[in-house]
N, C-alpha and C positions, 0 to 999 in steps of 0.2 A: 483607439484605445483610451480608456478613461484615465483621468489624471486627478485623483482625489486630493482634496485639501487635507491638512493635518487634523481637522475636526471631524472628518468622515471616517466611518468604519471601513477597514480594508476588506474588500470583497474577495473571499478566498475560495479557490477550487481545490479540493483534496482528491488526489489520486493515490490511494494508499490504504492504510489499515486503521484500527482503533488507536494506534500510537499517535497518528496525526490528529484523528478526531478527538481523542481525549485531551490532547494538548490544546486544540482550538477551543474546547469547552471551557478552558480556563481564561480565555482571552476576549470575553464579551465586551470589554471596555474599548478594545481597539479593532477587533476583527469580527466579521460575520461569515458563516459558511454559505457560499453561493450554491455549491454543488458538491456531492460526495460520491465518488466512484471507488468502490472497494471490491475485494474478492476477485480481482481481475489481473491475472499475470500479463506482463508486457507481451508475452508470446501469444496470448489469446486475442490481443487487440487486432481487429481487422481480419480475424480468422474465425468466422461464424461456424458453430457446430450445428449443422442442420439436422433436424429430427430428434434431438435430445430432449428438448423441452416437453414434447408430447409424451415421452416415456417416463417422465418424473412423477413421483407422488406429489400431492398438493403440499405447498409450503405455506404454513399458517402466517408466519411473520411477514408483514408487508415489506419491511426493509430487506429481509433475507431473500424474499421472492424477487424483488427488484434487482438486487445484486446478482443473483444467479442468472436471471434472464439477461441482464446486461452483459455478463460474462459470456453467455452462450451466443450473444450477438457480437461480442468483441467491440463494444460501443464507446470505449473511452474517448477516442479521438473525435467521434461524431458529437459526443456530449460536450467536449471541450470546445469544438468549433462553434457549436450552437450558443455557447455562453462567452466566447472569447472577448467580445466587445465590452463585457462587464467585469472581466477578471482583473483584479489588481495584483493578486499573488496566486501562484500555483505551488502547492505543497505536495511533495512526493515522498513516500517511504516504500520499502521493499518487503515488509513483514509478510504480506500475503503471497509472496513467492515461495513460502516455506515448504509447501507440500508438492511442488512441481506441477506439471500439467499432464493431460492425457490427450493424445491425438485421436480424433474421431473423423475418419475419412480425410477430407481436406481441411477440417476445422480443428480447433483446440479448445479444451475446457480447463479451467483451473481446478486442481484436485483439492478442494477444501471441504470442511465438515458440512457446511450448509448443503452442498451438492450431494455428498455421499449419504447424508441423512435422508435425503429425498429419493433414494434409489439410484444414485449416480453410477454405481458400479454396473448395475443392470442397464441403465440408460445409455452408457457409453460403450456397451457391447464389447468389453474387454480390449479397448484400445490401448496403444502403447503408452506406458507411464514414463515420462522423463523426469527424473528426480533432480531437485535442486543440487547444484554442485557438480553434477556430472558434466563431462565435456560436451555431450550432445545437448543438454539443457542450456549450458552457458553459450554455446555457439548460436542456438536459436534465439535466446534471450538477447544476446549482444547485437545481433542483426536487427531484432525487433526494436530494441531501445534506440538504436541509431535512427531507424525510420521515425519513431515517435519523436525523438529530439528534433529531427528535421521539420516535422509538422509543427511542433511547438515553436520553432524558429519562424516558420512561415506565418504563423499566427501572431508573431511579434511578442511572444511571451518568454523567450529565453532568459532575459534579464530580470524577469519577474518570478522565476522558478527557484525554489530552494528544496534540496533533498535532505531528509532527516536520516542520519546514520546512527542507529541505536543498537548497541550490543545487547544481546539477550542476557537477562539476569540469571545467575546461578543460585542466588540466595534471596530470602525475604528480609524485611527490615528488622527482624529479631536476630538475624544471623543464621537462621536455619536454612539448610540446603533445600531447594525446591524439589518436590516430587514430580518427576516428568513422566507422563503417560508413555506406555511402550510404543505407541504409534507416532509420537512426536520426536523430532530430531533433538538430541541433547544440546543444551545451550553452547557448550564449548565447541561441539562440531558445527553447529549453525554459524557461530561467529567466525570459524575458520572458512566455511564454505561461502559465506556472504562476502568475504574480503574482495575477491576479484570483481564481483558485481558492483560493489561500492566504488572501487577504483575506476571502473569503466564510467560510472556516472559522474565521478569527480572531474572527469575530462570534458564533460558536457554541460554541467550546471554547478552553481554554487552548492556546497554541502555544509551541513551543520552536524557535528558529531557529538553525541552524548558521551561525556567522560566515563571511563570504566567504573570509577567509584560511585557514580550516580546510577549505574545500571543495576538497580535493586528493586525487587518487587514488593508491593505493599500488602500486608494482611488486610488492610481496610479498603482495598480497591473495590469499586462497585461491581466489577466483573470477576472478582476473586484473584488469587495469586496466579501468576503466569510469568514466563520468561519475558513477555512484552507488555505486562501490566505494571507500571512503575509507581514510584512514590511521588508525592507532591513536589519534592525538590527536583526531580528529573523533569517533570512537566514545566516547572518554573524556569529551568535552564533553557529548555527548548523554546518556550514561549518568548523569552527575552531575545533569543537569537533570531527567531522568526520576525519579531518586531524590528530588530536592527536591519534585517534583510529587506523588509518591506519599505523602510524609510530610504535606504540606499538605492532602491530601484525606481523610486518615483521621479 
């Protein structure tokens, strides 16, 4: 495992969502992103969904295509293993668990917009949808995250891992309440449902929690307002805690 000096950039592997990626985008002076695995539920990891890719419509975005295909392969741990010798810090968040998963035969896919926009409903053939927060989803997720944590430990990365716990925003930075699409879980419900997932992770890894008063969406966010598109103050808070964690783990 590498042991960087204080003058070197911290090579960071992200397993999470835009929350982690947007935070790391503010940290160019100290960190560089080595690899980014998104749109992949822990339940999907190691459970390839055979035959789904061939039934999808073309995905124009190279990033979205790579994330969807990675999810169909369930490739997070193989990606992490391939890069483990270069990883100084592993950053995890759970935002991409938000829409649950769909069982496809012996495999699992993460039920997110990128997949569904490419004909995911048809391609998954009406497989069982396990929603975030249900006992069935939590049981599968808890077992999966336990196996993932064991592999992270085998790779020697447990002490280099930090989990971002980020409450969903209900308001933007003008004080206006966010308009939530009908298909999205409301922020208050999401924050309630995520609680036991984060409690489970807190027993496995170091966690950094965004204070509730910083869980505010920005009208000027490059991706627009959303419960998980925050203000600069939120990213600054997370960035500082990630830096502290990286220093303590060296």
